[in-house]
A tleap script that builds the chain and sets N, CA, C and O, in Angstrom:
source leaprc.protein.ff14SB
mol = sequence {
  NMET ALA THR ALA PRO GLY ASP ARG LEU ILE
  ARG ALA GLY VAL VAL THR SER VAL ALA GLY
  MET LEU LEU ALA LEU VAL SER LEU LEU PRO
  LEU VAL THR ASP VAL GLU LEU PRO SER LEU
  PHE TRP ALA LEU SER MET LEU THR GLY ILE
  GLY PHE ALA MET ILE LEU ILE GLY LEU ALA
  ARG LYS GLY ARG ARG ARG ALA ARG ALA GLN
  VAL THR VAL ARG THR ALA ALA CASP
}
set mol.1.N position { -78.745 -110.269 -65.426 }
set mol.1.CA position { -78.348 -108.845 -65.906 }
set mol.1.C position { -78.715 -107.939 -65.500 }
set mol.1.O position { -79.761 -107.326 -65.714 }
set mol.2.N position { -77.237 -107.598 -64.357 }
set mol.2.CA position { -77.518 -106.343 -63.515 }
set mol.2.C position { -77.607 -105.072 -63.964 }
set mol.2.O position { -76.879 -104.904 -64.942 }
set mol.3.N position { -78.390 -103.824 -63.540 }
set mol.3.CA position { -78.579 -102.224 -64.220 }
set mol.3.C position { -77.485 -101.644 -63.491 }
set mol.3.O position { -77.333 -101.887 -62.294 }
set mol.4.N position { -76.799 -100.973 -64.067 }
set mol.4.CA position { -76.239 -99.659 -63.263 }
set mol.4.C position { -77.290 -99.013 -62.669 }
set mol.4.O position { -78.507 -99.100 -62.835 }
set mol.5.N position { -76.292 -98.045 -61.619 }
set mol.5.CA position { -77.423 -96.910 -60.984 }
set mol.5.C position { -77.634 -96.014 -62.122 }
set mol.5.O position { -76.715 -95.576 -62.815 }
set mol.6.N position { -78.788 -95.775 -62.278 }
set mol.6.CA position { -79.277 -94.692 -63.258 }
set mol.6.C position { -80.156 -94.993 -64.400 }
set mol.6.O position { -80.928 -94.200 -64.939 }
set mol.7.N position { -79.914 -96.486 -64.777 }
set mol.7.CA position { -80.247 -97.026 -65.640 }
set mol.7.C position { -81.613 -96.737 -66.153 }
set mol.7.O position { -82.061 -96.167 -67.148 }
set mol.8.N position { -82.136 -97.366 -65.060 }
set mol.8.CA position { -83.712 -97.082 -64.970 }
set mol.8.C position { -84.661 -95.539 -65.140 }
set mol.8.O position { -85.702 -95.189 -65.694 }
set mol.9.N position { -83.420 -94.822 -64.169 }
set mol.9.CA position { -83.785 -93.352 -64.364 }
set mol.9.C position { -83.823 -92.560 -65.733 }
set mol.9.O position { -84.553 -91.613 -66.024 }
set mol.10.N position { -82.919 -93.141 -66.452 }
set mol.10.CA position { -82.471 -92.673 -67.888 }
set mol.10.C position { -83.952 -93.125 -68.566 }
set mol.10.O position { -84.855 -92.447 -69.057 }
set mol.11.N position { -83.801 -94.489 -68.383 }
set mol.11.CA position { -85.227 -95.221 -69.760 }
set mol.11.C position { -86.548 -94.083 -69.199 }
set mol.11.O position { -87.062 -93.105 -69.741 }
set mol.12.N position { -86.761 -94.717 -67.951 }
set mol.12.CA position { -88.072 -92.986 -67.134 }
set mol.12.C position { -88.056 -92.165 -67.730 }
set mol.12.O position { -89.140 -91.758 -68.149 }
set mol.13.N position { -86.930 -91.522 -68.072 }
set mol.13.CA position { -86.560 -89.896 -68.682 }
set mol.13.C position { -86.975 -90.255 -70.166 }
set mol.13.O position { -87.859 -89.538 -70.635 }
set mol.14.N position { -86.579 -91.045 -70.806 }
set mol.14.CA position { -86.439 -91.113 -72.243 }
set mol.14.C position { -88.438 -91.251 -72.756 }
set mol.14.O position { -89.145 -90.620 -73.542 }
set mol.15.N position { -88.676 -92.370 -71.838 }
set mol.15.CA position { -90.593 -92.458 -71.974 }
set mol.15.C position { -91.173 -91.155 -71.275 }
set mol.15.O position { -92.319 -90.811 -71.564 }
set mol.16.N position { -90.604 -90.595 -70.583 }
set mol.16.CA position { -91.478 -88.831 -69.907 }
set mol.16.C position { -90.965 -87.647 -70.944 }
set mol.16.O position { -91.493 -86.540 -70.833 }
set mol.17.N position { -90.303 -87.784 -71.597 }
set mol.17.CA position { -89.802 -87.043 -72.771 }
set mol.17.C position { -90.481 -86.725 -74.085 }
set mol.17.O position { -90.999 -85.784 -74.688 }
set mol.18.N position { -90.107 -88.457 -74.247 }
set mol.18.CA position { -91.521 -88.651 -75.366 }
set mol.18.C position { -92.901 -88.201 -75.465 }
set mol.18.O position { -93.555 -87.652 -76.352 }
set mol.19.N position { -93.176 -88.656 -74.128 }
set mol.19.CA position { -94.777 -88.069 -73.825 }
set mol.19.C position { -94.915 -86.649 -73.979 }
set mol.19.O position { -95.602 -86.078 -74.825 }
set mol.20.N position { -94.208 -86.132 -73.094 }
set mol.20.CA position { -94.359 -84.709 -73.175 }
set mol.20.C position { -94.219 -84.259 -74.881 }
set mol.20.O position { -94.992 -83.404 -75.314 }
set mol.21.N position { -93.231 -84.867 -75.759 }
set mol.21.CA position { -93.236 -84.176 -77.250 }
set mol.21.C position { -94.193 -84.551 -77.610 }
set mol.21.O position { -94.876 -83.544 -77.796 }
set mol.22.N position { -94.823 -85.512 -77.886 }
set mol.22.CA position { -96.640 -86.186 -78.207 }
set mol.22.C position { -97.299 -85.258 -77.743 }
set mol.22.O position { -98.013 -84.832 -78.651 }
set mol.23.N position { -97.527 -84.463 -76.430 }
set mol.23.CA position { -98.448 -83.677 -76.256 }
set mol.23.C position { -98.147 -82.436 -76.525 }
set mol.23.O position { -99.123 -81.687 -76.465 }
set mol.24.N position { -96.702 -81.717 -76.923 }
set mol.24.CA position { -96.967 -80.726 -77.265 }
set mol.24.C position { -97.118 -80.316 -78.763 }
set mol.24.O position { -97.332 -79.165 -79.144 }
set mol.25.N position { -96.988 -81.322 -79.494 }
set mol.25.CA position { -97.425 -81.685 -80.955 }
set mol.25.C position { -98.928 -81.686 -80.573 }
set mol.25.O position { -99.398 -80.829 -81.320 }
set mol.26.N position { -99.974 -82.199 -79.790 }
set mol.26.CA position { -101.135 -81.864 -79.814 }
set mol.26.C position { -101.545 -80.710 -79.447 }
set mol.26.O position { -102.484 -80.113 -79.973 }
set mol.27.N position { -100.927 -80.342 -78.594 }
set mol.27.CA position { -100.954 -78.985 -78.143 }
set mol.27.C position { -101.294 -77.592 -79.269 }
set mol.27.O position { -102.049 -76.621 -79.217 }
set mol.28.N position { -100.354 -78.080 -80.202 }
set mol.28.CA position { -100.047 -77.225 -81.543 }
set mol.28.C position { -101.806 -77.030 -82.397 }
set mol.28.O position { -102.224 -76.179 -83.182 }
set mol.29.N position { -102.334 -78.023 -81.894 }
set mol.29.CA position { -103.403 -78.358 -82.846 }
set mol.29.C position { -104.345 -77.197 -83.449 }
set mol.29.O position { -104.730 -76.969 -84.596 }
set mol.30.N position { -104.579 -76.509 -82.119 }
set mol.30.CA position { -105.722 -74.998 -82.453 }
set mol.30.C position { -104.955 -74.426 -83.634 }
set mol.30.O position { -105.610 -74.162 -84.643 }
set mol.31.N position { -103.342 -74.149 -83.629 }
set mol.31.CA position { -102.866 -73.334 -84.726 }
set mol.31.C position { -103.374 -73.845 -86.285 }
set mol.31.O position { -103.572 -72.997 -87.154 }
set mol.32.N position { -103.527 -75.008 -86.504 }
set mol.32.CA position { -104.052 -75.687 -87.898 }
set mol.32.C position { -104.954 -76.141 -88.038 }
set mol.32.O position { -105.350 -76.542 -89.133 }
set mol.33.N position { -105.713 -76.246 -86.739 }
set mol.33.CA position { -107.311 -76.244 -86.953 }
set mol.33.C position { -108.397 -75.695 -86.244 }
set mol.33.O position { -107.879 -74.632 -85.901 }
set mol.34.N position { -109.409 -75.672 -85.835 }
set mol.34.CA position { -110.375 -75.051 -85.092 }
set mol.34.C position { -110.902 -75.812 -83.973 }
set mol.34.O position { -111.932 -75.472 -83.391 }
set mol.35.N position { -110.015 -77.137 -83.568 }
set mol.35.CA position { -110.149 -77.246 -82.370 }
set mol.35.C position { -109.896 -76.835 -80.872 }
set mol.35.O position { -109.042 -75.973 -80.664 }
set mol.36.N position { -110.362 -77.215 -80.149 }
set mol.36.CA position { -110.453 -76.122 -78.818 }
set mol.36.C position { -109.930 -76.942 -78.109 }
set mol.36.O position { -110.610 -77.929 -77.829 }
set mol.37.N position { -108.471 -76.834 -77.532 }
set mol.37.CA position { -108.040 -77.899 -76.490 }
set mol.37.C position { -108.092 -77.187 -74.789 }
set mol.37.O position { -107.798 -75.997 -74.671 }
set mol.38.N position { -108.368 -77.769 -73.901 }
set mol.38.CA position { -108.043 -77.447 -72.517 }
set mol.38.C position { -106.495 -76.743 -72.434 }
set mol.38.O position { -105.806 -76.971 -73.428 }
set mol.39.N position { -105.974 -76.059 -71.554 }
set mol.39.CA position { -104.785 -75.141 -71.226 }
set mol.39.C position { -104.017 -76.278 -70.274 }
set mol.39.O position { -102.917 -76.081 -69.757 }
set mol.40.N position { -104.707 -77.364 -70.155 }
set mol.40.CA position { -103.933 -78.598 -69.409 }
set mol.40.C position { -102.946 -79.240 -70.238 }
set mol.40.O position { -101.945 -79.802 -69.793 }
set mol.41.N position { -103.366 -79.106 -71.910 }
set mol.41.CA position { -102.073 -79.947 -72.928 }
set mol.41.C position { -100.707 -78.885 -72.590 }
set mol.41.O position { -99.531 -79.200 -72.407 }
set mol.42.N position { -101.296 -77.639 -72.586 }
set mol.42.CA position { -99.513 -77.122 -72.693 }
set mol.42.C position { -99.047 -77.449 -71.046 }
set mol.42.O position { -97.910 -77.902 -70.921 }
set mol.43.N position { -99.803 -77.260 -69.864 }
set mol.43.CA position { -98.884 -78.153 -68.722 }
set mol.43.C position { -98.145 -78.912 -69.279 }
set mol.43.O position { -96.926 -78.754 -69.338 }
set mol.44.N position { -98.956 -80.121 -69.913 }
set mol.44.CA position { -98.472 -81.633 -69.862 }
set mol.44.C position { -97.332 -81.546 -70.510 }
set mol.44.O position { -96.352 -82.118 -70.033 }
set mol.45.N position { -97.216 -80.779 -71.791 }
set mol.45.CA position { -96.278 -80.805 -72.742 }
set mol.45.C position { -94.864 -80.389 -71.860 }
set mol.45.O position { -93.798 -80.625 -72.428 }
set mol.46.N position { -94.827 -79.890 -70.741 }
set mol.46.CA position { -93.587 -79.327 -69.958 }
set mol.46.C position { -93.065 -81.044 -69.533 }
set mol.46.O position { -91.927 -81.058 -69.063 }
set mol.47.N position { -93.469 -81.883 -69.597 }
set mol.47.CA position { -93.073 -83.200 -69.223 }
set mol.47.C position { -91.754 -83.337 -70.135 }
set mol.47.O position { -90.989 -84.184 -69.674 }
set mol.48.N position { -91.387 -82.847 -71.071 }
set mol.48.CA position { -90.775 -82.720 -72.168 }
set mol.48.C position { -88.990 -82.227 -71.141 }
set mol.48.O position { -87.889 -82.777 -71.108 }
set mol.49.N position { -89.416 -81.274 -70.634 }
set mol.49.CA position { -87.675 -80.748 -69.711 }
set mol.49.C position { -87.659 -81.453 -68.434 }
set mol.49.O position { -86.620 -81.556 -67.781 }
set mol.50.N position { -89.137 -82.101 -67.933 }
set mol.50.CA position { -88.885 -83.306 -67.044 }
set mol.50.C position { -88.058 -84.306 -67.348 }
set mol.50.O position { -87.054 -84.582 -66.692 }
set mol.51.N position { -88.471 -84.944 -68.435 }
set mol.51.CA position { -87.926 -86.065 -68.953 }
set mol.51.C position { -86.216 -85.701 -69.107 }
set mol.51.O position { -85.302 -86.470 -68.812 }
set mol.52.N position { -86.090 -84.366 -69.630 }
set mol.52.CA position { -84.526 -84.505 -70.328 }
set mol.52.C position { -83.711 -84.192 -68.843 }
set mol.52.O position { -82.591 -84.623 -68.570 }
set mol.53.N position { -84.460 -83.435 -68.064 }
set mol.53.CA position { -83.592 -83.211 -66.246 }
set mol.53.C position { -83.579 -84.818 -65.891 }
set mol.53.O position { -82.409 -85.088 -65.621 }
set mol.54.N position { -84.180 -85.683 -65.810 }
set mol.54.CA position { -84.154 -87.213 -65.437 }
set mol.54.C position { -83.032 -87.837 -65.988 }
set mol.54.O position { -82.197 -88.528 -65.404 }
set mol.55.N position { -83.112 -87.438 -67.518 }
set mol.55.CA position { -81.515 -88.747 -68.163 }
set mol.55.C position { -80.858 -88.018 -67.734 }
set mol.55.O position { -80.114 -88.714 -67.044 }
set mol.56.N position { -80.366 -86.404 -67.556 }
set mol.56.CA position { -78.964 -86.254 -67.228 }
set mol.56.C position { -78.947 -86.543 -66.163 }
set mol.56.O position { -77.771 -86.747 -65.863 }
set mol.57.N position { -80.025 -86.807 -64.766 }
set mol.57.CA position { -79.709 -87.179 -63.747 }
set mol.57.C position { -79.212 -88.262 -63.435 }
set mol.57.O position { -78.390 -88.472 -62.542 }
set mol.58.N position { -79.903 -89.334 -64.482 }
set mol.58.CA position { -79.523 -90.132 -64.799 }
set mol.58.C position { -77.927 -90.653 -65.201 }
set mol.58.O position { -77.267 -91.572 -64.714 }
set mol.59.N position { -77.658 -89.875 -66.072 }
set mol.59.CA position { -76.263 -90.225 -66.745 }
set mol.59.C position { -74.951 -89.359 -65.762 }
set mol.59.O position { -73.733 -89.280 -65.922 }
set mol.60.N position { -75.963 -88.759 -64.643 }
set mol.60.CA position { -74.496 -88.403 -63.904 }
set mol.60.C position { -74.365 -89.253 -62.519 }
set mol.60.O position { -73.565 -88.977 -61.625 }
set mol.61.N position { -75.193 -90.221 -62.501 }
set mol.61.CA position { -75.529 -91.090 -61.479 }
set mol.61.C position { -74.444 -92.488 -61.953 }
set mol.61.O position { -73.823 -93.206 -61.168 }
set mol.62.N position { -74.459 -92.568 -63.256 }
set mol.62.CA position { -74.188 -93.722 -63.945 }
set mol.62.C position { -72.305 -93.255 -64.147 }
set mol.62.O position { -71.321 -93.945 -63.880 }
set mol.63.N position { -72.371 -91.997 -64.650 }
set mol.63.CA position { -70.802 -91.785 -64.405 }
set mol.63.C position { -70.189 -91.704 -63.168 }
set mol.63.O position { -69.138 -92.319 -62.992 }
set mol.64.N position { -70.717 -90.991 -62.217 }
set mol.64.CA position { -70.017 -91.282 -61.066 }
set mol.64.C position { -70.139 -92.665 -60.669 }
set mol.64.O position { -69.018 -93.090 -60.388 }
set mol.65.N position { -70.830 -93.342 -60.562 }
set mol.65.CA position { -70.557 -94.723 -60.775 }
set mol.65.C position { -69.406 -95.677 -61.494 }
set mol.65.O position { -68.756 -96.545 -60.911 }
set mol.66.N position { -69.327 -95.397 -62.582 }
set mol.66.CA position { -68.545 -95.578 -63.359 }
set mol.66.C position { -66.861 -94.910 -62.924 }
set mol.66.O position { -65.757 -95.455 -62.955 }
set mol.67.N position { -67.177 -93.867 -62.630 }
set mol.67.CA position { -65.490 -93.434 -61.994 }
set mol.67.C position { -65.350 -93.749 -60.500 }
set mol.67.O position { -64.351 -93.354 -59.899 }
set mol.68.N position { -66.142 -94.320 -59.987 }
set mol.68.CA position { -66.148 -94.750 -58.488 }
set mol.68.C position { -65.307 -96.120 -58.859 }
set mol.68.O position { -64.300 -96.376 -58.199 }
set mol.69.N position { -65.809 -97.156 -60.114 }
set mol.69.CA position { -65.600 -98.199 -60.168 }
set mol.69.C position { -63.851 -98.277 -60.601 }
set mol.69.O position { -63.176 -99.295 -60.448 }
set mol.70.N position { -63.295 -96.886 -61.198 }
set mol.70.CA position { -62.404 -97.208 -62.212 }
set mol.70.C position { -61.115 -96.881 -60.936 }
set mol.70.O position { -60.008 -97.418 -60.940 }
set mol.71.N position { -61.620 -95.847 -59.871 }
set mol.71.CA position { -60.510 -95.449 -59.131 }
set mol.71.C position { -60.054 -96.783 -58.280 }
set mol.71.O position { -58.854 -96.979 -58.092 }
set mol.72.N position { -61.272 -97.904 -57.654 }
set mol.72.CA position { -61.152 -98.599 -57.138 }
set mol.72.C position { -60.141 -99.529 -57.822 }
set mol.72.O position { -59.145 -99.951 -57.234 }
set mol.73.N position { -60.485 -99.866 -59.255 }
set mol.73.CA position { -59.717 -100.802 -59.801 }
set mol.73.C position { -58.167 -100.431 -59.736 }
set mol.73.O position { -57.249 -101.175 -59.390 }
set mol.74.N position { -58.091 -99.000 -60.184 }
set mol.74.CA position { -56.633 -98.488 -60.273 }
set mol.74.C position { -55.997 -98.555 -58.775 }
set mol.74.O position { -54.781 -98.732 -58.701 }
set mol.75.N position { -56.760 -98.421 -57.567 }
set mol.75.CA position { -56.264 -98.353 -56.155 }
set mol.75.C position { -55.671 -99.909 -56.167 }
set mol.75.O position { -54.457 -100.081 -56.062 }
set mol.76.N position { -56.712 -101.187 -56.319 }
set mol.76.CA position { -55.595 -102.155 -56.172 }
set mol.76.C position { -54.957 -102.811 -56.758 }
set mol.76.O position { -54.474 -103.865 -56.343 }
set mol.77.N position { -54.793 -102.291 -57.974 }
set mol.77.CA position { -53.706 -102.493 -59.293 }
set mol.77.C position { -52.270 -101.888 -58.602 }
set mol.77.O position { -51.227 -102.465 -58.907 }
set mol.78.N position { -52.217 -100.747 -57.690 }
set mol.78.CA position { -50.938 -100.395 -56.963 }
set mol.78.C position { -50.820 -100.980 -55.735 }
set mol.78.O position { -49.822 -100.771 -55.045 }
savepdb mol mol.pdb
quit
């Protein structure tokens, strides 16, 4: 099965966003417990935004590809 352009980027973005969300939850532990975490967890929780950007770029690539395919079909039909 052939994958459309952007499919792999969307999947990687989802994985990155979920990892970032989990790290964000872990980085909130010091607010409710006495656990001290390194500030690296705050930096890694920014993966959520990076993953979201990856998803948007993948969707844009997929949409451009679909639009080009529709133009090609319309041109061939005329």
